[in-house]
BAKE-103803 format. One record per residue (C-alpha): z, y, x; residue number from 1. Coordinates in steps of 0.02 Angstrom, whole numbers, plus 50000, padded with zeros to 5 digits. Example, Ala and Ser with C-alpha at 12.3 -4.5 7.8 and 13.67 -1.06 7.14 Angstrom:
residues 2
50390:49775:50615:1
50357:49947:50684:2
//
This chain:
residues 493
50028:50325:51120:1
50075:50493:51096:2
49935:50621:51163:3
50018:50804:51210:4
49988:50974:51205:5
50111:50999:51353:6
50272:51121:51322:7
50274:51315:51310:8
50428:51424:51340:9
50468:51586:51223:10
50556:51694:51293:11
50710:51798:51225:12
50629:51957:51189:13
50725:52108:51275:14
50697:52268:51156:15
50698:52299:50968:16
50545:52377:50878:17
50526:52553:50812:18
50583:52487:50644:19
50726:52364:50683:20
50804:52242:50800:21
50719:52083:50826:22
50864:51941:50787:23
50996:51925:50937:24
50995:51759:50954:25
50792:51770:50980:26
50837:51888:51102:27
50946:51788:51222:28
50870:51624:51228:29
50707:51527:51249:30
50638:51398:51142:31
50497:51248:51206:32
50359:51203:51100:33
50284:51030:51103:34
50122:50960:51009:35
50077:50798:50989:36
49959:50652:50898:37
50020:50489:50873:38
49878:50395:50949:39
49686:50438:50960:40
49600:50355:50849:41
49616:50381:50666:42
49514:50321:50510:43
49438:50434:50401:44
49555:50491:50255:45
49736:50424:50341:46
49847:50548:50363:47
49837:50614:50531:48
50001:50711:50564:49
50019:50871:50700:50
50188:50832:50792:51
50268:50980:50832:52
50443:51010:50914:53
50541:51145:50942:54
50674:51124:51069:55
50803:51276:51077:56
50882:51252:51273:57
50973:51408:51251:58
51178:51405:51208:59
51148:51510:51043:60
51051:51499:50880:61
50868:51557:50867:62
50739:51592:50751:63
50561:51573:50769:64
50420:51590:50654:65
50405:51392:50564:66
50239:51303:50599:67
50298:51225:50423:68
50240:51354:50334:69
50036:51354:50331:70
50041:51542:50290:71
50111:51606:50441:72
49975:51654:50561:73
50078:51654:50717:74
50011:51480:50725:75
49824:51457:50739:76
49731:51294:50731:77
49528:51260:50781:78
49447:51110:50779:79
49252:51033:50816:80
49184:50886:50793:81
49040:50823:50697:82
49078:50866:50548:83
49121:51044:50618:84
48983:51073:50744:85
49013:51245:50756:86
49189:51230:50748:87
49322:51270:50606:88
49479:51379:50618:89
49606:51331:50487:90
49628:51446:50358:91
49764:51434:50221:92
49732:51445:50034:93
49871:51572:49999:94
49923:51702:50142:95
50070:51815:50169:96
50082:51967:50104:97
50152:52054:50276:98
50088:51935:50422:99
50207:52027:50520:100
50329:51955:50423:101
50311:51753:50423:102
50449:51626:50366:103
50572:51581:50516:104
50654:51427:50571:105
50835:51436:50628:106
50865:51306:50775:107
51055:51301:50820:108
51101:51278:50998:109
51044:51134:51102:110
50967:51053:50957:111
50757:51029:50911:112
50666:51043:50757:113
50522:50938:50692:114
50383:50986:50603:115
50231:50870:50548:116
50065:50953:50483:117
49934:50833:50415:118
49772:50894:50505:119
49670:50764:50391:120
49707:50889:50234:121
49717:51031:50335:122
49526:50999:50388:123
49470:50885:50258:124
49421:50767:50385:125
49317:50612:50308:126
49156:50602:50438:127
49179:50494:50573:128
49155:50535:50761:129
49252:50624:50918:130
49343:50784:50871:131
49427:50915:50978:132
49580:51015:50928:133
49681:51165:51016:134
49823:51257:50964:135
49875:51424:50983:136
50049:51520:50967:137
50047:51703:50956:138
50230:51841:50921:139
50295:51988:50967:140
50190:51991:51122:141
50215:51820:51188:142
50070:51692:51187:143
50012:51523:51233:144
49856:51407:51194:145
49873:51218:51173:146
49732:51095:51204:147
49621:51025:51206:148
49651:50869:51134:149
49516:50750:51068:150
49524:50610:50954:151
49427:50496:50842:152
49385:50451:50668:153
49318:50282:50635:154
49224:50237:50508:155
49315:50065:50474:156
49295:49943:50340:157
49422:49853:50229:158
49462:49672:50277:159
49609:49651:50138:160
49688:49742:50020:161
49847:49703:49874:162
49933:49781:49770:163
50129:49819:49807:164
50228:49832:49635:165
50396:49890:49614:166
50410:49756:49465:167
50479:49815:49310:168
50530:49984:49399:169
50349:50047:49437:170
50322:50236:49419:171
50154:50298:49372:172
50180:50434:49528:173
50193:50301:49664:174
50092:50164:49642:175
50074:50069:49813:176
49944:49954:49899:177
49942:49871:50059:178
49774:49865:50143:179
49714:49775:50306:180
49587:49897:50390:181
49476:49918:50560:182
49432:49837:50697:183
49567:49793:50786:184
49654:49786:50617:185
49784:49887:50567:186
49902:49873:50406:187
49891:50034:50298:188
49987:50086:50150:189
49877:50173:50018:190
49960:50292:49884:191
49891:50328:49706:192
49950:50430:49560:193
49900:50409:49371:194
49857:50598:49361:195
49844:50591:49165:196
49941:50430:49102:197
49879:50440:48933:198
49669:50461:48997:199
49688:50317:49122:200
49656:50448:49270:201
49725:50363:49425:202
49696:50467:49581:203
49713:50435:49779:204
49856:50528:49850:205
49878:50487:50038:206
49823:50351:50176:207
49965:50291:50288:208
49969:50171:50442:209
50119:50039:50381:210
50136:49927:50516:211
50049:49861:50684:212
49956:49671:50637:213
49887:49552:50766:214
49692:49559:50817:215
49659:49414:50722:216
49751:49464:50561:217
49662:49426:50407:218
49735:49458:50254:219
49884:49563:50216:220
50039:49498:50128:221
50108:49637:49999:222
50300:49622:49941:223
50337:49663:49775:224
50508:49704:49728:225
50622:49694:49579:226
50687:49877:49592:227
50620:50050:49660:228
50609:50029:49843:229
50606:50205:49847:230
50797:50206:49839:231
50809:50095:50001:232
50815:50134:50179:233
50684:50005:50258:234
50518:49935:50204:235
50424:49783:50262:236
50224:49760:50280:237
50139:49594:50302:238
50004:49492:50400:239
49917:49336:50374:240
49837:49256:50530:241
49803:49069:50563:242
49939:48993:50588:243
50066:49114:50566:244
50124:49251:50451:245
50216:49404:50498:246
50316:49555:50405:247
50334:49711:50516:248
50469:49845:50477:249
50353:49991:50486:250
50267:50028:50651:251
50426:50015:50748:252
50362:49822:50812:253
50519:49740:50726:254
50437:49590:50666:255
50477:49421:50588:256
50372:49284:50614:257
50347:49112:50542:258
50225:48957:50577:259
50123:48908:50462:260
49968:48767:50457:261
49797:48824:50497:262
49750:48815:50342:263
49875:48879:50227:264
49835:49024:50115:265
49985:49117:50071:266
50014:49162:49872:267
50028:49336:49816:268
50155:49421:49795:269
50267:49415:49929:270
50456:49445:49845:271
50583:49540:49900:272
50733:49600:49832:273
50874:49730:49865:274
50942:49631:50029:275
50779:49649:50107:276
50741:49457:50133:277
50559:49410:50080:278
50525:49242:50006:279
50344:49206:50050:280
50245:49034:49949:281
50102:48974:50035:282
49959:48838:49993:283
49858:48716:50091:284
49742:48584:50018:285
49893:48466:50005:286
50033:48539:50001:287
50138:48695:49933:288
50282:48777:50060:289
50390:48908:50047:290
50467:49011:50193:291
50620:49142:50203:292
50592:49310:50308:293
50751:49399:50346:294
50774:49570:50404:295
50740:49580:50582:296
50848:49515:50723:297
50853:49368:50616:298
50729:49232:50621:299
50613:49170:50480:300
50576:48986:50437:301
50479:48875:50301:302
50615:48805:50194:303
50530:48670:50108:304
50370:48603:50074:305
50297:48492:49951:306
50145:48372:49926:307
50008:48425:49816:308
49905:48284:49723:309
49797:48384:49636:310
49691:48531:49732:311
49790:48707:49685:312
49630:48798:49615:313
49754:48949:49574:314
49926:49011:49622:315
50051:49161:49572:316
50224:49203:49630:317
50352:49305:49540:318
50538:49378:49582:319
50667:49359:49414:320
50786:49537:49407:321
50939:49555:49495:322
51068:49484:49528:323
50994:49329:49492:324
50844:49373:49589:325
50767:49204:49550:326
50587:49135:49638:327
50462:49064:49550:328
50273:49017:49597:329
50142:48937:49465:330
50010:48830:49510:331
49857:48780:49417:332
49753:48626:49459:333
49592:48538:49366:334
49659:48337:49298:335
49553:48224:49196:336
49641:48272:49045:337
49623:48460:49048:338
49712:48594:49165:339
49888:48591:49229:340
50028:48722:49260:341
50143:48686:49364:342
50312:48782:49402:343
50415:48769:49568:344
50592:48854:49584:345
50607:48928:49748:346
50810:48861:49742:347
50718:48681:49680:348
50669:48617:49865:349
50493:48577:49793:350
50549:48516:49623:351
50420:48562:49485:352
50401:48564:49297:353
50231:48528:49227:354
50127:48609:49061:355
49965:48525:49010:356
49824:48623:48933:357
49700:48474:48855:358
49513:48504:48887:359
49551:48659:48971:360
49422:48681:49151:361
49483:48796:49267:362
49357:48935:49304:363
49296:48975:49470:364
49407:49089:49579:365
49540:49113:49447:366
49692:49202:49479:367
49830:49174:49347:368
49998:49279:49323:369
50185:49250:49311:370
50345:49340:49255:371
50534:49306:49228:372
50615:49379:49079:373
50804:49437:49076:374
50847:49284:49031:375
50755:49192:49179:376
50623:49114:49090:377
50447:49111:49171:378
50311:49156:49080:379
50145:49108:49140:380
49942:49148:49100:381
49781:49096:49153:382
49600:49099:49079:383
49516:48933:49076:384
49358:48873:48993:385
49334:48727:48845:386
49132:48704:48879:387
49064:48626:49018:388
48945:48776:49031:389
49114:48901:49049:390
49043:49031:48923:391
49189:48984:48795:392
49332:49060:48874:393
49534:49068:48810:394
49679:49123:48860:395
49818:49014:48898:396
49999:49046:48907:397
50138:48946:48951:398
50354:48976:48949:399
50477:48877:49036:400
50643:48911:48958:401
50735:48769:49058:402
50636:48619:49006:403
50429:48575:49010:404
50318:48692:48979:405
50273:48760:48781:406
50087:48785:48790:407
50008:48932:48670:408
49826:48943:48646:409
49734:49096:48601:410
49555:49095:48513:411
49408:49078:48617:412
49280:49194:48658:413
49115:49178:48692:414
49033:49243:48875:415
48870:49284:48877:416
48836:49216:49052:417
48926:49130:49183:418
49103:49217:49263:419
49123:49226:49459:420
49295:49265:49455:421
49435:49303:49342:422
49615:49351:49334:423
49766:49397:49217:424
49902:49510:49257:425
50064:49578:49187:426
50137:49750:49163:427
50255:49821:49307:428
50319:49933:49203:429
50482:49947:49118:430
50424:49937:48972:431
50242:49848:48990:432
50338:49696:49060:433
50277:49538:48985:434
50120:49628:48927:435
49961:49529:48973:436
49782:49602:49028:437
49651:49514:49085:438
49468:49508:49151:439
49309:49411:49202:440
49196:49452:49326:441
49011:49397:49272:442
48870:49354:49382:443
48775:49501:49366:444
48919:49608:49415:445
48981:49647:49265:446
49115:49646:49183:447
49223:49590:48999:448
49411:49605:48980:449
49530:49602:48829:450
49492:49792:48786:451
49300:49780:48795:452
49260:49830:48621:453
49056:49834:48665:454
49009:49680:48769:455
49010:49676:48955:456
49036:49829:49051:457
48973:49878:49254:458
49101:49956:49351:459
49061:50114:49432:460
49135:50029:49600:461
49135:49848:49644:462
49279:49757:49620:463
49375:49699:49750:464
49398:49516:49765:465
49502:49424:49743:466
49508:49500:49566:467
49664:49619:49544:468
49752:49704:49406:469
49890:49844:49392:470
49977:49853:49207:471
50040:50025:49194:472
50134:50114:49036:473
49979:50136:48936:474
49815:50052:49031:475
49771:49917:49144:476
49671:49956:49298:477
49556:49850:49394:478
49574:49872:49594:479
49395:49911:49660:480
49332:49966:49825:481
49283:50137:49875:482
49157:50204:50004:483
49258:50351:50047:484
49452:50300:50016:485
49424:50089:50049:486
49514:50065:49875:487
49542:50134:49718:488
49564:50101:49527:489
49467:50099:49392:490
49534:50091:49221:491
49512:49926:49136:492
49379:49957:48991:493
//
């Protein structure tokens, strides 16, 4: 629900100043200004947008000081709350040379201009609690005060997070994470940027509400694309709750739902080509299924379900390049002979092809990787152990190029102690596709990776579980939990 400051009418000026005339269109027109916040509860670091509407009710164009230019002193803002118990007036970093010569916003007759200002950045809001905002407009003898309006900053907690990549098209300036935060939960987009890629520096940029979610949502469902999603005019963000999965088209409430068994778990990532139809694989202890969720208002449905004879211990999905847009999922199971990798084609109605890694032992909470090459061949990778103590681990890679899988087994490495989780990932940039990285979380909280040169290391922040890596042009990053930003990334080392 939008919270409003109210309306103000700016009357046209009747006289010219001593040094020059005010614009004619301003003298003979009036403008209504309205300010509002979309909601009254937000999270620390969330984009809190102050919406400013300027409606020209007259019959000719007008020019007014632009609220978009924060240097214009004609608009002023003041906030009080836990972070500013004595109150804080907003002060721009740069001021105008002459405050009486502001930048203007021109509004045509009968039209409305819209401006949004990020209060969270203007005031650096991070501390939880209740805040009160007031605003004031003053220009050429006309003035008006707006507010007060109250809103809350909640501490919130991260319930689920998934990398949301443009596989093969990922840019350093726009790395996305989809997260489920708060109670009741809301789906958020987190944006990161490789500030200095050669040095492995990645920084938090912004956090924005992406979609609504039901109160019992437990995990996010993040669609990966095989194109640059900045080039399309739609967005989809997903969630899973017991017995259901949904994809939302932003905060509008346009959603497509699919019923799932109560014990089903969605396999990451969801897969979305340029037509917006998402393919999502899910598993239960006894089955594997594939669902299709087109853009609303079309309905989604489960396309097929296949029985599973041995419990799935790990799984990953992947989307091939356009125009074929192949969809695959690989599962990892433990058999008496070793580790079994089974590849399912989304168009195969549940049929699969297998590969066996003899004597391989599936590690606990192991996340495999999958990618599809330019010819449509599928490539999977998983970390396995070759001893009963699970201290000697190796990378197994499997290629399916038409028939059964071909296994390549890399030399084993000795771990100093047992692992509690592991992950393999392929690069998501144009140059990094097919390049694998891996990491293991040990039972003392330290980590080992494919680039570790000096043994186990302790990350600066705890990793998000299940473990997730994102391979960029030069470095691979581990997703971690952040006490301020909810999620973050650290260079794998």
